[in-house]
Residue, then its C-alpha position, 0 to 999 in steps of 0.5 A: m506494486v503500488g502501480k499494480m494495484e492502481d491499475a487493479k483498482l480501475r478494472l473493478d476486478p476483486t482479481w487481477r491477472w497479467p498475461d504472465g499468470w501474476r496473481d493476487r487480491l488488493v491489498a492497501i498498503v501504506g507506508l512505515s517512516d519511523p522504525d522506532a514507532p508502533i505500526a500500528d499507530q503509524i496507520a492511524a496516523q494516516g487516517l486509517s484507524g478505521i480499515n475494513p480488516d478484511v482487506p489485506l495489509l501492505a506495511v512498507p518501510t519507506f523510512k529504507f528508502s532512499a530519497k529519491e524514492r521517497a519523493a517517486i513514491g510519496h504521494r502515492l501513500p497509502f493507496l485503499p483499494 
């Protein structure tokens, strides 16, 4: 998903469609590293407390990822359109 959003952002187009018809709006993506911490606190800790409320936000529970998966995606989060 992060890769799709990064590609869509490069096109500077608010909507995006794959040849197979998949289409979605750009969204912000943040990782959640603590299952017990409130989502709002984790978003604020990443410096995103002032994020535009009109931008959809996808919160990904990275605490469920393997160490290898976290290493592969961690440097790409948070993603802001």
